N, C-alpha and C positions, 0 to 999 in steps of 0.2 A: 365174652362176646366181643367182636371187633366193633370199634366205633364207626360211625358213618364215614368220616374222612378216610379212615384206613381201608374200609371196604371199597370206597370210591377209587382210591389210589390203586388198589389191587385190580379193579375192573379195568381202569385205564391202561395199566401195565399189560394186562392180559390181552386187551384189544390191540395194543401196539405190537405185542409178540405175534399175534395171529396175522397181522398185516405183514410183518417181516417174513413169517413162514410162507405166506401166500406168494410174495415176490420171489423169495429164494426158490420155492418149489417151481414156479413158472420159469424162472431163469434156467433151472436145471432140466426140466422136463420138456420144455418147448423144443421140438426138433429143429434142425437147421433147415428151415423152410426155404431159405435163400438158395440152397443147393438142390432142392427138390421141386420147387415151383416151376411149372412150365411157362411158356410164353412164345411170342413170335420170334424172339431172339434171346440169346443168352443174357444180354444186357437187360432186356425187359424182365426176364425171370429173376435176375438178381435183385432188381429194384423192388419188384412186387413181393419177392420173398422177404426182403427187409421190412417192408410195410406190414406184412402179415405177422412177422415176429413181434414188432413193436406194438401192434394192435392186440396181440395175444396177451401181452403184459399190461397194456394201458387199460383195456376194458375191465378186467377184474378189479384193478386198483380204483378205477372210476366208480364202479358199482359199490365197492366197499366204502369209499369216502362219502358218496352220496347217501348210502344207507345210514351211516353214522350221523350225517348232517340231518336227514329227515327225521330220524329217531330223536335226536336232540331237540329239534324244533317242536316235535309233537310232545315229547316228554315234559318239556318245560315251557309249553305254550302259554300257560297262565302266568301273569306277572308275579304272583306270589306263590308259585309252586314250591312245595317243600323240597329242600335240597338244592334249589337253584342258587348256588353260591359261587363267588369268584373262584377260579381255578387256583389252587395252591401250587407252589413250586414242587416239581416232581422230577428229580434228576433222571430216574430210571426211564420215565416216559420220554424226556427230552433226548436221552441217549438213543432210545429205541427208534424214534422217528428220524433222528439224524442218520443213524446207521441204515435205516430203511431207504432213505433218500439217496444215500451214497451207493447202495446196492443197485437201485434203479438206474442211476446215472452211469454206473460202471457197466451195467448190462447194455444200455443204449450205446455207450461209447464203443464197447467191444464189438457189438453186433454191427454198428455202422462202419467201423474200421474194417471189419472182415469183408464187407461188401465194397467199400471205397478202394480197398487195396487190390481188388480184382482187375486184371488187365482189360476186361470187357466193360469196365465202368470208368476207370482212370487209365487211359492208354499209356503203357510203358514200352510199347514196341510189339510188332506182330511176330508170329512164328514164320519159319522159312517158307512154308507152303501157303501163306496167306495171299488172298487175291487183293492186289493194290488197285484202288480206283481214285482218281483225282476228281474232286467235286468242286466245280468252279461256279461261283455265284456272280451274277451281274444283273443290273436292272433291265428287265424283271423276269429272268429266266435262269434255268440251271443247265449246265453242261457237264457231262460225265465222260471222263477219258480213262481208258484202260491201257496204261502204257505198255505192258508186256504183250498185250494182244493187238496193240495199235488200232483200237476201236474207240470211236467217239459217238455219243448220243446226246440228244437234247431232251430235257424234261422227263425222261424215263430212265431210272437207274435199275438195271437188271442184275440180280445177284443169285448165286447158287445156294441151295439149302445145305445145311450141315457142313459148311466150309468157312473157315475164319476169313474175315474180310477186314481190310484196313482202308478207311476213307480219309483222304488227305483234303481237308476242307479249306478253300481259299476264296478270294474275291478279286474282281478286276477293277472295281470302282470304290465302293464304300462298304460299311459294315452290313452284313446280312447274317442270317442264322439258319442253319440246316436243322430241321426239326421233323422227326417222324414219330409221333406220339405212340402209335401202336407197337413200335419196335423199341421204345425206350431210348431213342437216339436224339441228341441235341448238341450242337456245337456251333459256336460263332465262326463266321467267315470274315477274316480281316484282309484288306488289300496289302499286298506285299509280304504276306506271311502265310503259314499253314498251321492249322490245328488238326488233330488226328482223333479218329474214332476207331476202335477195334471192337468187332462183335462177330457173332456167328448166327445167321438166320436158322431158325429151327422149324419153321412152318412155311410151306409154300403159300402164295397168295399175293394180293395187291394191297399196298399200303399208301396212305396219303402223305405227301411231303409238303411242308409249309415253309415259308420264310417267317421266322419268329422274331425278327427285328425290324421295326418300322423303317422302311428304306425309301419312301417317297410315294407319289400318287399311285403308282402301280403295285404297291406292296400287296394289296389283297388278292391280286391276280398272279402273284409269283408262287405258283403251285407246281407240283410235280408228282410223280408216281414212283414208288419202289416196287418192283415186281420180283418176287422170289420164286425161282423155278427149280425143278429137280436138277440133279447134276447133268443128266442127259439133255434135258430141255435147255439148260444154260449153254451147253456145248453146241447144240443145234443153233441156238440164237447167235452165238459167236461166229459159227460157220456162215450163217446168212449175212452177217454184217461184213464179212470179208469178201463176199462174192462181188 
């Protein structure tokens, strides 16, 4: 018969292997939610897809670790419980949890990079048919200029659905921040320079725009609206502005 230390070591090793298989299985079977998850924009879908992927791995690991913790506390709750001895060196167990941790970190790194490398999260330049809009921040209002259409609006950004858009964000005075939470959009506005956001609205509707950088006494009232219209509705709106 196996001695208690040997049986304990086998149990610990088995638990470690189970944890490893759980993580590997999740990393293999969890679908690419980032590519499938919907949202009000492609940017929003990518961000929430990544969150869903990470949660799909984190929740089972958390449940497993907490279950082991609660079992250990319950099993050895008495000060003189039989078998409550200091853990002995177990290289297999140490290798197992080191490999498990490496797999988890690798999965997080690969999944995060796969999203951060997307043009609609980290702007690397628009496509040829992208709609260009200059977003100009100043205390305490927003101005939107459509250079190709020669249209300028105040505090309401109108965009067409299902068309790539590139926002050139700048400021005329000091630092502001263009933030539309429901569309997953956020970019700082610096005076004398431009930052860029590329996205594609996927749902029509009205979305709240905030300044997310404290910019003075009127900061809380520096609000705006992003209206996403159908392709026909957007063209009708452009025609009205040109009249």
